Chimera marker file (.cmm) of the C-alpha trace (Angstrom):
<marker_set name="trace">
<marker id="1" x="-25.602" y="-29.950" z="26.519" r="1" g="1" b="0" radius="0.5"/>
<marker id="2" x="-23.160" y="-30.972" z="23.491" r="1" g="1" b="0" radius="0.5"/>
<marker id="3" x="-19.338" y="-28.548" z="23.813" r="1" g="1" b="0" radius="0.5"/>
<marker id="4" x="-18.453" y="-25.870" z="21.559" r="1" g="1" b="0" radius="0.5"/>
<marker id="5" x="-17.262" y="-26.734" z="18.036" r="1" g="1" b="0" radius="0.5"/>
<marker id="6" x="-13.923" y="-25.253" z="18.838" r="1" g="1" b="0" radius="0.5"/>
<marker id="7" x="-12.573" y="-25.531" z="15.651" r="1" g="1" b="0" radius="0.5"/>
<marker id="8" x="-14.618" y="-26.371" z="12.280" r="1" g="1" b="0" radius="0.5"/>
<marker id="9" x="-12.431" y="-27.665" z="9.077" r="1" g="1" b="0" radius="0.5"/>
<marker id="10" x="-14.114" y="-26.073" z="6.189" r="1" g="1" b="0" radius="0.5"/>
<marker id="11" x="-13.538" y="-28.564" z="2.692" r="1" g="1" b="0" radius="0.5"/>
<marker id="12" x="-14.170" y="-26.418" z="-0.248" r="1" g="1" b="0" radius="0.5"/>
<marker id="13" x="-11.772" y="-28.295" z="-3.033" r="1" g="1" b="0" radius="0.5"/>
<marker id="14" x="-11.353" y="-31.441" z="-4.443" r="1" g="1" b="0" radius="0.5"/>
<marker id="15" x="-8.515" y="-34.462" z="-3.452" r="1" g="1" b="0" radius="0.5"/>
<marker id="16" x="-6.259" y="-34.800" z="-5.637" r="1" g="1" b="0" radius="0.5"/>
<marker id="17" x="-3.903" y="-31.801" z="-7.349" r="1" g="1" b="0" radius="0.5"/>
<marker id="18" x="-3.186" y="-30.014" z="-4.309" r="1" g="1" b="0" radius="0.5"/>
<marker id="19" x="-2.317" y="-31.058" z="-0.479" r="1" g="1" b="0" radius="0.5"/>
<marker id="20" x="-5.447" y="-28.556" z="0.586" r="1" g="1" b="0" radius="0.5"/>
<marker id="21" x="-7.573" y="-31.754" z="1.516" r="1" g="1" b="0" radius="0.5"/>
<marker id="22" x="-4.912" y="-33.893" z="3.087" r="1" g="1" b="0" radius="0.5"/>
<marker id="23" x="-3.882" y="-30.530" z="4.960" r="1" g="1" b="0" radius="0.5"/>
<marker id="24" x="-6.856" y="-29.344" z="6.340" r="1" g="1" b="0" radius="0.5"/>
<marker id="25" x="-7.094" y="-33.593" z="7.941" r="1" g="1" b="0" radius="0.5"/>
<marker id="26" x="-4.210" y="-33.500" z="9.511" r="1" g="1" b="0" radius="0.5"/>
<marker id="27" x="-4.988" y="-30.583" z="11.440" r="1" g="1" b="0" radius="0.5"/>
<marker id="28" x="-8.247" y="-31.693" z="11.904" r="1" g="1" b="0" radius="0.5"/>
<marker id="29" x="-6.858" y="-35.473" z="13.354" r="1" g="1" b="0" radius="0.5"/>
<marker id="30" x="-4.356" y="-32.929" z="15.191" r="1" g="1" b="0" radius="0.5"/>
<marker id="31" x="-6.857" y="-30.623" z="16.939" r="1" g="1" b="0" radius="0.5"/>
<marker id="32" x="-8.974" y="-33.684" z="17.870" r="1" g="1" b="0" radius="0.5"/>
<marker id="33" x="-6.216" y="-36.043" z="19.363" r="1" g="1" b="0" radius="0.5"/>
<marker id="34" x="-6.082" y="-32.934" z="21.470" r="1" g="1" b="0" radius="0.5"/>
<marker id="35" x="-9.758" y="-32.977" z="22.463" r="1" g="1" b="0" radius="0.5"/>
<marker id="36" x="-10.017" y="-30.142" z="20.335" r="1" g="1" b="0" radius="0.5"/>
<marker id="37" x="-13.997" y="-30.170" z="20.007" r="1" g="1" b="0" radius="0.5"/>
<marker id="38" x="-13.873" y="-30.358" z="16.054" r="1" g="1" b="0" radius="0.5"/>
<marker id="39" x="-16.173" y="-30.798" z="13.052" r="1" g="1" b="0" radius="0.5"/>
<marker id="40" x="-15.554" y="-31.708" z="9.798" r="1" g="1" b="0" radius="0.5"/>
<marker id="41" x="-17.546" y="-29.804" z="7.267" r="1" g="1" b="0" radius="0.5"/>
<marker id="42" x="-17.825" y="-30.669" z="3.148" r="1" g="1" b="0" radius="0.5"/>
<marker id="43" x="-18.795" y="-28.081" z="0.678" r="1" g="1" b="0" radius="0.5"/>
<marker id="44" x="-18.325" y="-27.628" z="-3.000" r="1" g="1" b="0" radius="0.5"/>
<marker id="45" x="-16.038" y="-29.836" z="-5.210" r="1" g="1" b="0" radius="0.5"/>
<marker id="46" x="-15.022" y="-30.156" z="-1.017" r="1" g="1" b="0" radius="0.5"/>
<marker id="47" x="-17.095" y="-33.125" z="-1.214" r="1" g="1" b="0" radius="0.5"/>
<marker id="48" x="-15.328" y="-34.912" z="-3.284" r="1" g="1" b="0" radius="0.5"/>
<marker id="49" x="-12.718" y="-35.829" z="-0.539" r="1" g="1" b="0" radius="0.5"/>
<marker id="50" x="-15.328" y="-38.032" z="0.375" r="1" g="1" b="0" radius="0.5"/>
<marker id="51" x="-16.396" y="-39.881" z="-2.158" r="1" g="1" b="0" radius="0.5"/>
<marker id="52" x="-15.723" y="-44.173" z="-2.245" r="1" g="1" b="0" radius="0.5"/>
<marker id="53" x="-13.543" y="-45.932" z="-4.930" r="1" g="1" b="0" radius="0.5"/>
<marker id="54" x="-11.064" y="-43.223" z="-6.050" r="1" g="1" b="0" radius="0.5"/>
<marker id="55" x="-8.015" y="-43.682" z="-7.624" r="1" g="1" b="0" radius="0.5"/>
<marker id="56" x="-5.806" y="-41.291" z="-7.167" r="1" g="1" b="0" radius="0.5"/>
<marker id="57" x="-2.393" y="-43.297" z="-8.087" r="1" g="1" b="0" radius="0.5"/>
<marker id="58" x="-3.817" y="-42.454" z="-11.863" r="1" g="1" b="0" radius="0.5"/>
<marker id="59" x="-2.233" y="-39.210" z="-10.773" r="1" g="1" b="0" radius="0.5"/>
<marker id="60" x="0.573" y="-40.484" z="-8.711" r="1" g="1" b="0" radius="0.5"/>
<marker id="61" x="-0.608" y="-38.932" z="-5.763" r="1" g="1" b="0" radius="0.5"/>
<marker id="62" x="-1.443" y="-40.722" z="-2.585" r="1" g="1" b="0" radius="0.5"/>
<marker id="63" x="-4.520" y="-41.851" z="-1.218" r="1" g="1" b="0" radius="0.5"/>
<marker id="64" x="-5.137" y="-40.182" z="1.656" r="1" g="1" b="0" radius="0.5"/>
<marker id="65" x="-9.053" y="-39.716" z="1.615" r="1" g="1" b="0" radius="0.5"/>
<marker id="66" x="-9.274" y="-43.216" z="3.034" r="1" g="1" b="0" radius="0.5"/>
<marker id="67" x="-8.329" y="-41.734" z="6.422" r="1" g="1" b="0" radius="0.5"/>
<marker id="68" x="-10.971" y="-39.588" z="7.090" r="1" g="1" b="0" radius="0.5"/>
<marker id="69" x="-13.084" y="-43.166" z="8.119" r="1" g="1" b="0" radius="0.5"/>
<marker id="70" x="-10.448" y="-42.512" z="10.944" r="1" g="1" b="0" radius="0.5"/>
<marker id="71" x="-12.181" y="-39.079" z="12.187" r="1" g="1" b="0" radius="0.5"/>
<marker id="72" x="-15.432" y="-41.294" z="14.645" r="1" g="1" b="0" radius="0.5"/>
<marker id="73" x="-12.246" y="-42.624" z="16.205" r="1" g="1" b="0" radius="0.5"/>
<marker id="74" x="-10.747" y="-39.521" z="17.268" r="1" g="1" b="0" radius="0.5"/>
<marker id="75" x="-14.056" y="-38.249" z="18.112" r="1" g="1" b="0" radius="0.5"/>
<marker id="76" x="-14.544" y="-36.084" z="15.766" r="1" g="1" b="0" radius="0.5"/>
<marker id="77" x="-18.757" y="-36.454" z="15.692" r="1" g="1" b="0" radius="0.5"/>
<marker id="78" x="-19.404" y="-33.579" z="13.350" r="1" g="1" b="0" radius="0.5"/>
<marker id="79" x="-19.036" y="-34.689" z="10.201" r="1" g="1" b="0" radius="0.5"/>
<marker id="80" x="-21.776" y="-32.284" z="7.958" r="1" g="1" b="0" radius="0.5"/>
<marker id="81" x="-21.788" y="-32.221" z="3.911" r="1" g="1" b="0" radius="0.5"/>
<marker id="82" x="-24.223" y="-29.758" z="2.044" r="1" g="1" b="0" radius="0.5"/>
<marker id="83" x="-26.888" y="-30.929" z="0.417" r="1" g="1" b="0" radius="0.5"/>
<marker id="84" x="-26.742" y="-28.895" z="-2.342" r="1" g="1" b="0" radius="0.5"/>
<marker id="85" x="-23.465" y="-29.845" z="-3.420" r="1" g="1" b="0" radius="0.5"/>
<marker id="86" x="-24.390" y="-33.671" z="-3.030" r="1" g="1" b="0" radius="0.5"/>
<marker id="87" x="-27.213" y="-33.139" z="-5.728" r="1" g="1" b="0" radius="0.5"/>
<marker id="88" x="-25.680" y="-30.568" z="-7.780" r="1" g="1" b="0" radius="0.5"/>
<marker id="89" x="-22.817" y="-33.603" z="-8.381" r="1" g="1" b="0" radius="0.5"/>
<marker id="90" x="-25.785" y="-36.171" z="-8.424" r="1" g="1" b="0" radius="0.5"/>
<marker id="91" x="-23.945" y="-38.066" z="-5.415" r="1" g="1" b="0" radius="0.5"/>
<marker id="92" x="-25.992" y="-39.562" z="-2.424" r="1" g="1" b="0" radius="0.5"/>
<marker id="93" x="-24.462" y="-39.784" z="0.905" r="1" g="1" b="0" radius="0.5"/>
<marker id="94" x="-24.576" y="-43.569" z="0.320" r="1" g="1" b="0" radius="0.5"/>
<marker id="95" x="-21.394" y="-42.909" z="-2.031" r="1" g="1" b="0" radius="0.5"/>
<marker id="96" x="-18.991" y="-41.536" z="0.606" r="1" g="1" b="0" radius="0.5"/>
<marker id="97" x="-16.821" y="-42.960" z="3.186" r="1" g="1" b="0" radius="0.5"/>
<marker id="98" x="-18.383" y="-42.636" z="6.083" r="1" g="1" b="0" radius="0.5"/>
<marker id="99" x="-22.046" y="-41.951" z="7.753" r="1" g="1" b="0" radius="0.5"/>
<marker id="100" x="-22.206" y="-37.599" z="7.690" r="1" g="1" b="0" radius="0.5"/>
<marker id="101" x="-24.980" y="-35.475" z="7.937" r="1" g="1" b="0" radius="0.5"/>
<marker id="102" x="-26.606" y="-33.684" z="5.079" r="1" g="1" b="0" radius="0.5"/>
<marker id="103" x="-27.563" y="-30.084" z="6.047" r="1" g="1" b="0" radius="0.5"/>
<marker id="104" x="-28.260" y="-27.259" z="3.857" r="1" g="1" b="0" radius="0.5"/>
<marker id="105" x="-26.120" y="-24.284" z="3.079" r="1" g="1" b="0" radius="0.5"/>
<marker id="106" x="-27.697" y="-21.779" z="5.600" r="1" g="1" b="0" radius="0.5"/>
<marker id="107" x="-27.564" y="-24.789" z="8.443" r="1" g="1" b="0" radius="0.5"/>
<marker id="108" x="-23.842" y="-24.870" z="7.559" r="1" g="1" b="0" radius="0.5"/>
<marker id="109" x="-23.952" y="-21.133" z="7.536" r="1" g="1" b="0" radius="0.5"/>
<marker id="110" x="-24.946" y="-21.260" z="11.274" r="1" g="1" b="0" radius="0.5"/>
<marker id="111" x="-22.954" y="-23.960" z="12.359" r="1" g="1" b="0" radius="0.5"/>
<marker id="112" x="-19.708" y="-22.226" z="11.076" r="1" g="1" b="0" radius="0.5"/>
<marker id="113" x="-21.097" y="-18.764" z="12.974" r="1" g="1" b="0" radius="0.5"/>
<marker id="114" x="-20.974" y="-20.710" z="15.939" r="1" g="1" b="0" radius="0.5"/>
<marker id="115" x="-17.480" y="-22.174" z="15.656" r="1" g="1" b="0" radius="0.5"/>
<marker id="116" x="-14.613" y="-20.458" z="17.348" r="1" g="1" b="0" radius="0.5"/>
<marker id="117" x="-12.520" y="-20.723" z="14.532" r="1" g="1" b="0" radius="0.5"/>
<marker id="118" x="-13.227" y="-21.913" z="11.056" r="1" g="1" b="0" radius="0.5"/>
<marker id="119" x="-10.226" y="-23.047" z="8.447" r="1" g="1" b="0" radius="0.5"/>
<marker id="120" x="-10.855" y="-23.106" z="4.854" r="1" g="1" b="0" radius="0.5"/>
<marker id="121" x="-8.711" y="-25.786" z="2.873" r="1" g="1" b="0" radius="0.5"/>
<link id1="1" id2="2" r="1" g="1" b="0" radius="0.2"/>
<link id1="2" id2="3" r="1" g="1" b="0" radius="0.2"/>
<link id1="3" id2="4" r="1" g="1" b="0" radius="0.2"/>
<link id1="4" id2="5" r="1" g="1" b="0" radius="0.2"/>
<link id1="5" id2="6" r="1" g="1" b="0" radius="0.2"/>
<link id1="6" id2="7" r="1" g="1" b="0" radius="0.2"/>
<link id1="7" id2="8" r="1" g="1" b="0" radius="0.2"/>
<link id1="8" id2="9" r="1" g="1" b="0" radius="0.2"/>
<link id1="9" id2="10" r="1" g="1" b="0" radius="0.2"/>
<link id1="10" id2="11" r="1" g="1" b="0" radius="0.2"/>
<link id1="11" id2="12" r="1" g="1" b="0" radius="0.2"/>
<link id1="12" id2="13" r="1" g="1" b="0" radius="0.2"/>
<link id1="13" id2="14" r="1" g="1" b="0" radius="0.2"/>
<link id1="14" id2="15" r="1" g="1" b="0" radius="0.2"/>
<link id1="15" id2="16" r="1" g="1" b="0" radius="0.2"/>
<link id1="16" id2="17" r="1" g="1" b="0" radius="0.2"/>
<link id1="17" id2="18" r="1" g="1" b="0" radius="0.2"/>
<link id1="18" id2="19" r="1" g="1" b="0" radius="0.2"/>
<link id1="19" id2="20" r="1" g="1" b="0" radius="0.2"/>
<link id1="20" id2="21" r="1" g="1" b="0" radius="0.2"/>
<link id1="21" id2="22" r="1" g="1" b="0" radius="0.2"/>
<link id1="22" id2="23" r="1" g="1" b="0" radius="0.2"/>
<link id1="23" id2="24" r="1" g="1" b="0" radius="0.2"/>
<link id1="24" id2="25" r="1" g="1" b="0" radius="0.2"/>
<link id1="25" id2="26" r="1" g="1" b="0" radius="0.2"/>
<link id1="26" id2="27" r="1" g="1" b="0" radius="0.2"/>
<link id1="27" id2="28" r="1" g="1" b="0" radius="0.2"/>
<link id1="28" id2="29" r="1" g="1" b="0" radius="0.2"/>
<link id1="29" id2="30" r="1" g="1" b="0" radius="0.2"/>
<link id1="30" id2="31" r="1" g="1" b="0" radius="0.2"/>
<link id1="31" id2="32" r="1" g="1" b="0" radius="0.2"/>
<link id1="32" id2="33" r="1" g="1" b="0" radius="0.2"/>
<link id1="33" id2="34" r="1" g="1" b="0" radius="0.2"/>
<link id1="34" id2="35" r="1" g="1" b="0" radius="0.2"/>
<link id1="35" id2="36" r="1" g="1" b="0" radius="0.2"/>
<link id1="36" id2="37" r="1" g="1" b="0" radius="0.2"/>
<link id1="37" id2="38" r="1" g="1" b="0" radius="0.2"/>
<link id1="38" id2="39" r="1" g="1" b="0" radius="0.2"/>
<link id1="39" id2="40" r="1" g="1" b="0" radius="0.2"/>
<link id1="40" id2="41" r="1" g="1" b="0" radius="0.2"/>
<link id1="41" id2="42" r="1" g="1" b="0" radius="0.2"/>
<link id1="42" id2="43" r="1" g="1" b="0" radius="0.2"/>
<link id1="43" id2="44" r="1" g="1" b="0" radius="0.2"/>
<link id1="44" id2="45" r="1" g="1" b="0" radius="0.2"/>
<link id1="45" id2="46" r="1" g="1" b="0" radius="0.2"/>
<link id1="46" id2="47" r="1" g="1" b="0" radius="0.2"/>
<link id1="47" id2="48" r="1" g="1" b="0" radius="0.2"/>
<link id1="48" id2="49" r="1" g="1" b="0" radius="0.2"/>
<link id1="49" id2="50" r="1" g="1" b="0" radius="0.2"/>
<link id1="50" id2="51" r="1" g="1" b="0" radius="0.2"/>
<link id1="51" id2="52" r="1" g="1" b="0" radius="0.2"/>
<link id1="52" id2="53" r="1" g="1" b="0" radius="0.2"/>
<link id1="53" id2="54" r="1" g="1" b="0" radius="0.2"/>
<link id1="54" id2="55" r="1" g="1" b="0" radius="0.2"/>
<link id1="55" id2="56" r="1" g="1" b="0" radius="0.2"/>
<link id1="56" id2="57" r="1" g="1" b="0" radius="0.2"/>
<link id1="57" id2="58" r="1" g="1" b="0" radius="0.2"/>
<link id1="58" id2="59" r="1" g="1" b="0" radius="0.2"/>
<link id1="59" id2="60" r="1" g="1" b="0" radius="0.2"/>
<link id1="60" id2="61" r="1" g="1" b="0" radius="0.2"/>
<link id1="61" id2="62" r="1" g="1" b="0" radius="0.2"/>
<link id1="62" id2="63" r="1" g="1" b="0" radius="0.2"/>
<link id1="63" id2="64" r="1" g="1" b="0" radius="0.2"/>
<link id1="64" id2="65" r="1" g="1" b="0" radius="0.2"/>
<link id1="65" id2="66" r="1" g="1" b="0" radius="0.2"/>
<link id1="66" id2="67" r="1" g="1" b="0" radius="0.2"/>
<link id1="67" id2="68" r="1" g="1" b="0" radius="0.2"/>
<link id1="68" id2="69" r="1" g="1" b="0" radius="0.2"/>
<link id1="69" id2="70" r="1" g="1" b="0" radius="0.2"/>
<link id1="70" id2="71" r="1" g="1" b="0" radius="0.2"/>
<link id1="71" id2="72" r="1" g="1" b="0" radius="0.2"/>
<link id1="72" id2="73" r="1" g="1" b="0" radius="0.2"/>
<link id1="73" id2="74" r="1" g="1" b="0" radius="0.2"/>
<link id1="74" id2="75" r="1" g="1" b="0" radius="0.2"/>
<link id1="75" id2="76" r="1" g="1" b="0" radius="0.2"/>
<link id1="76" id2="77" r="1" g="1" b="0" radius="0.2"/>
<link id1="77" id2="78" r="1" g="1" b="0" radius="0.2"/>
<link id1="78" id2="79" r="1" g="1" b="0" radius="0.2"/>
<link id1="79" id2="80" r="1" g="1" b="0" radius="0.2"/>
<link id1="80" id2="81" r="1" g="1" b="0" radius="0.2"/>
<link id1="81" id2="82" r="1" g="1" b="0" radius="0.2"/>
<link id1="82" id2="83" r="1" g="1" b="0" radius="0.2"/>
<link id1="83" id2="84" r="1" g="1" b="0" radius="0.2"/>
<link id1="84" id2="85" r="1" g="1" b="0" radius="0.2"/>
<link id1="85" id2="86" r="1" g="1" b="0" radius="0.2"/>
<link id1="86" id2="87" r="1" g="1" b="0" radius="0.2"/>
<link id1="87" id2="88" r="1" g="1" b="0" radius="0.2"/>
<link id1="88" id2="89" r="1" g="1" b="0" radius="0.2"/>
<link id1="89" id2="90" r="1" g="1" b="0" radius="0.2"/>
<link id1="90" id2="91" r="1" g="1" b="0" radius="0.2"/>
<link id1="91" id2="92" r="1" g="1" b="0" radius="0.2"/>
<link id1="92" id2="93" r="1" g="1" b="0" radius="0.2"/>
<link id1="93" id2="94" r="1" g="1" b="0" radius="0.2"/>
<link id1="94" id2="95" r="1" g="1" b="0" radius="0.2"/>
<link id1="95" id2="96" r="1" g="1" b="0" radius="0.2"/>
<link id1="96" id2="97" r="1" g="1" b="0" radius="0.2"/>
<link id1="97" id2="98" r="1" g="1" b="0" radius="0.2"/>
<link id1="98" id2="99" r="1" g="1" b="0" radius="0.2"/>
<link id1="99" id2="100" r="1" g="1" b="0" radius="0.2"/>
<link id1="100" id2="101" r="1" g="1" b="0" radius="0.2"/>
<link id1="101" id2="102" r="1" g="1" b="0" radius="0.2"/>
<link id1="102" id2="103" r="1" g="1" b="0" radius="0.2"/>
<link id1="103" id2="104" r="1" g="1" b="0" radius="0.2"/>
<link id1="104" id2="105" r="1" g="1" b="0" radius="0.2"/>
<link id1="105" id2="106" r="1" g="1" b="0" radius="0.2"/>
<link id1="106" id2="107" r="1" g="1" b="0" radius="0.2"/>
<link id1="107" id2="108" r="1" g="1" b="0" radius="0.2"/>
<link id1="108" id2="109" r="1" g="1" b="0" radius="0.2"/>
<link id1="109" id2="110" r="1" g="1" b="0" radius="0.2"/>
<link id1="110" id2="111" r="1" g="1" b="0" radius="0.2"/>
<link id1="111" id2="112" r="1" g="1" b="0" radius="0.2"/>
<link id1="112" id2="113" r="1" g="1" b="0" radius="0.2"/>
<link id1="113" id2="114" r="1" g="1" b="0" radius="0.2"/>
<link id1="114" id2="115" r="1" g="1" b="0" radius="0.2"/>
<link id1="115" id2="116" r="1" g="1" b="0" radius="0.2"/>
<link id1="116" id2="117" r="1" g="1" b="0" radius="0.2"/>
<link id1="117" id2="118" r="1" g="1" b="0" radius="0.2"/>
<link id1="118" id2="119" r="1" g="1" b="0" radius="0.2"/>
<link id1="119" id2="120" r="1" g="1" b="0" radius="0.2"/>
<link id1="120" id2="121" r="1" g="1" b="0" radius="0.2"/>
</marker_set>
């Protein structure tokens, strides 16, 4: 049986224009580096955090998005995106930076309810 998820970081905002995505990613990596069993969940516009071929330099923004590729190296094995959010934005999982598990909103709600702590960015 897998260890229970202690921390889930829920990404709801697009990656550029504010620091929420970067802050959520930093928190996730920090906790994972201390062996806190962590998960990353992307819903709504948060799925844009994982979209390939972004050009943040056009907005004078730093490209933190590529750092999401490091999640598996930090043993963050639960990386989930909302199927409905992908469909609503005409995005396929193949367009994302790393392999993800697509789940329904109901499955995501169940995952969040099983997490000891959920932080939203």
